[in-house]
C-alpha positions as CSV (number, residue, x, y, z in Angstrom):
1,M,0.0,0.0,0.0
2,S,1.2,3.5,-0.8
3,L,-0.1,6.9,-1.4
4,H,-0.2,6.1,-5.1
5,E,-3.0,3.6,-4.5
6,P,-6.4,5.3,-3.9
7,V,-8.0,5.2,-0.5
8,E,-11.5,3.8,-1.0
9,N,-14.0,6.5,-1.4
10,A,-17.0,4.3,-0.6
11,Q,-18.9,4.9,2.5
12,A,-17.3,3.2,5.5
13,P,-18.9,-0.2,6.2
14,T,-20.9,-0.3,9.4
15,L,-18.9,-2.0,12.1
16,T,-21.1,-4.3,14.1
17,I,-19.3,-5.2,17.3
18,R,-21.3,-7.8,19.3
19,G,-21.7,-7.1,23.0
20,R,-20.6,-3.4,22.9
21,S,-23.0,-0.9,24.2
22,R,-23.8,2.0,21.9
23,R,-23.1,4.4,24.9
24,R,-19.5,3.2,25.4
25,R,-16.7,5.3,24.1
26,P,-15.3,4.6,20.7
27,P,-12.6,1.9,20.5
28,R,-9.0,3.2,20.8
29,V,-6.6,1.9,18.2
30,L,-2.8,1.9,18.2
31,I,-1.5,2.1,14.6
32,V,2.0,0.8,14.2
33,D,3.8,1.1,10.9
34,D,7.3,2.4,9.9
35,L,5.9,4.1,6.8
36,A,4.1,7.4,7.3
37,E,1.8,6.9,4.3
38,N,0.6,3.5,5.6
39,R,-0.2,5.1,9.0
40,L,-2.1,7.9,7.2
41,I,-4.3,5.5,5.3
42,V,-5.2,3.5,8.4
43,R,-5.8,6.7,10.3
44,L,-8.3,7.8,7.6
45,Y,-10.1,4.5,7.9
46,C,-10.2,4.7,11.7
47,D,-11.6,8.2,11.3
48,Q,-14.4,6.9,9.1
49,F,-15.2,4.3,11.7
50,G,-15.4,6.9,14.4
51,F,-12.5,5.3,16.3
52,S,-9.9,7.2,18.3
53,H,-6.3,6.4,17.4
54,E,-2.7,7.1,17.9
55,S,0.2,6.2,15.6
56,V,3.8,5.1,16.2
57,A,6.5,4.3,13.7
58,S,8.4,1.3,15.4
59,G,8.0,-1.8,17.3
60,Q,9.8,-0.3,20.3
61,E,7.3,2.7,20.3
62,A,4.4,0.2,20.1
63,V,5.5,-1.7,23.2
64,E,5.9,1.6,25.1
65,A,2.5,2.9,23.9
66,A,0.8,-0.4,24.7
67,R,2.3,-0.4,28.2
68,S,0.0,2.5,29.0
69,G,-3.1,0.2,28.7
70,R,-5.1,2.8,26.9
71,F,-5.8,0.8,23.7
72,D,-8.5,-1.6,22.8
73,V,-6.8,-3.0,19.7
74,I,-3.4,-2.7,18.0
75,L,-2.8,-2.7,14.2
76,M,0.7,-4.0,13.9
77,D,2.9,-3.9,10.7
78,I,5.1,-7.0,10.6
79,L,8.1,-5.8,8.5
80,M,9.8,-3.0,10.4
81,P,13.5,-2.3,11.1
82,R,15.1,-3.0,14.5
83,M,12.1,-4.5,16.3
84,D,9.6,-6.1,13.8
85,G,5.9,-6.7,14.5
86,L,6.4,-10.2,15.7
87,A,9.0,-9.2,18.3
88,A,6.8,-6.2,19.4
89,T,3.8,-8.5,19.7
90,Q,5.7,-11.0,21.9
91,A,7.0,-8.1,24.1
92,I,3.4,-6.9,24.5
93,R,2.2,-10.4,25.3
94,A,4.8,-10.5,28.1
95,L,3.4,-7.4,29.8
96,P,0.9,-7.8,32.7
97,E,-2.9,-8.1,32.3
98,P,-4.9,-6.5,30.9
99,V,-2.3,-5.1,28.5
100,C,-1.1,-8.5,27.4
101,S,-4.6,-9.5,26.2
102,V,-5.2,-6.6,23.9
103,P,-6.1,-7.9,20.4
104,I,-3.2,-7.4,17.9
105,I,-3.9,-7.5,14.2
106,A,-1.1,-8.0,11.8
107,V,-1.2,-5.6,8.9
108,T,1.2,-6.9,6.3
109,T,2.1,-7.7,2.7
110,A,3.4,-11.1,3.9
111,A,0.0,-12.7,4.3
112,A,0.5,-16.1,2.6
113,P,-1.4,-18.9,4.5
114,G,1.7,-20.2,6.2
115,E,2.7,-16.7,7.3
116,V,-0.8,-16.1,8.7
117,L,-0.6,-19.3,10.8
118,R,2.8,-18.2,12.0
119,Y,1.5,-14.8,13.1
120,L,-1.4,-16.4,15.0
121,A,0.9,-18.9,16.7
122,R,3.1,-16.0,17.8
123,G,0.3,-14.2,19.6
124,M,-1.5,-12.2,17.0
125,T,-5.3,-12.1,16.9
126,G,-5.9,-11.7,13.2
127,V,-4.3,-10.6,9.9
128,V,-5.2,-8.0,7.3
129,A,-3.3,-8.1,4.1
130,K,-1.9,-5.0,2.4
131,P,-3.0,-3.2,0.4
132,I,-5.6,-2.6,3.1
133,T,-9.2,-2.2,2.1
134,I,-11.7,-0.6,4.4
135,S,-14.0,-3.6,4.3
136,R,-11.2,-6.1,5.3
137,L,-10.1,-3.7,8.1
138,A,-13.7,-3.4,9.3
139,E,-14.1,-7.1,9.3
140,A,-10.9,-7.7,11.3
141,L,-11.6,-4.9,13.8
142,S,-15.2,-6.2,14.3
143,A,-13.9,-9.7,15.0
144,A,-11.0,-8.5,17.3
145,L,-13.3,-6.2,19.4
146,A,-16.1,-8.7,19.8
147,P,-16.4,-10.3,23.2
148,P,-14.8,-13.8,23.3
149,R,-17.0,-16.6,22.4
150,R,-17.2,-19.9,24.3
151,E,-15.0,-21.9,22.0
152,T,-11.4,-23.0,22.1
153,S,-8.7,-20.5,21.1
154,S,-7.7,-22.8,18.3
155,G,-11.2,-22.6,16.9
156,R,-11.0,-18.8,17.0
157,A,-7.6,-18.8,15.3
158,K,-9.0,-21.0,12.5
159,A,-12.0,-18.7,12.1
160,M,-9.7,-15.6,12.0
161,A,-7.3,-17.3,9.5
162,A,-10.1,-18.3,7.2
163,G,-11.3,-14.7,6.8
């Protein structure tokens, strides 16, 4: 994804997040990507959803921001210099509750089926392939922000990987 690819002009899909009260505050999203244009596109989509958001440009910054506990979901680029998205995810998963349980969605060009399974096995909640579309992002955010169902984690991982 780059600024040379158009941001979808279609109206934002309605995000249906099961179990969330309409009176609750909008979800808070941490956007992590080393490329400014990628952060911009995701910020624009989050604005269309009515979500609040913050952006950082590295895995290290992501871990520090996550440590604050103020995010409901993290959108994590995988391929970043110094600390990649997988290392940042593992560092966040090592933090105390409730921070370690925040859903982390991989946002990556490396989204082959084997890679998706590797991301899920390393602690990610879901995967959105680049170039990002607003509909794929909406689907991933809806799934990540929904209250947990009564099924095994491997069942949830399979459902997330299939999407």
